[in-house]
C-alpha positions in Angstrom: -98.9 -92.5 -87.6 -97.2 -93.6 -84.8 -94.5 -91.8 -82.7 -90.9 -92.0 -83.7 -88.3 -93.3 -81.2 -85.5 -91.1 -82.3 -87.0 -87.7 -82.9 -90.4 -88.4 -81.1 -92.6 -86.9 -83.6 -95.7 -88.7 -84.8 -94.4 -89.4 -88.3 -93.8 -92.9 -88.3 -95.5 -94.8 -91.4 -95.9 -98.2 -92.5 -93.7 -99.0 -95.5 -93.9 -102.7 -96.2 -94.1 -106.2 -94.8 -92.0 -109.3 -95.4 -91.8 -113.0 -94.3 -88.9 -113.8 -91.9 -87.4 -116.1 -94.6 -86.9 -112.8 -96.5 -84.5 -111.3 -93.9 -82.7 -114.8 -93.1 -84.6 -115.1 -89.6 -85.2 -118.6 -88.3 -89.0 -119.7 -87.8 -92.2 -118.3 -89.1 -93.1 -114.7 -89.0 -93.5 -111.1 -90.3 -91.1 -108.3 -90.7 -92.7 -104.9 -90.8 -91.0 -101.9 -92.1 -91.8 -98.5 -91.0 -90.0 -95.1 -91.6 -90.2 -91.7 -90.0 -91.1 -89.0 -92.5 -89.5 -86.2 -90.3 -86.0 -87.9 -89.5 -85.6 -90.6 -91.9 -85.2 -93.3 -89.1 -86.0 -96.9 -90.4 -87.9 -99.2 -88.0 -88.0 -103.0 -88.0 -90.6 -104.9 -86.1 -90.4 -108.9 -85.9 -93.7 -110.5 -85.3 -93.1 -113.9 -84.7 -95.9 -116.7 -85.6 -96.4 -119.3 -82.9 -98.2 -122.5 -83.8 -101.2 -123.2 -81.6 -100.7 -126.6 -79.8 -104.4 -127.5 -80.2 -104.6 -127.1 -84.1 
C-alpha cells in the first residue's frame, strides 16, 4: 500500500488501469486509478507512453 496525500495513512490501493483514450486525453498512455481505504480519496496517475525515436 502507498501513503495517501490527503490523510497520510498507508492505505492507498490500486483499483484499475485505463487508456488515455478512455478519459479523453490526447496521446498514448495509461491512467491508473487508486483509492484510499482510510479516507476514500481517489487518486488518478497519468503515465504517458512516449515513442522511442530509435524504433
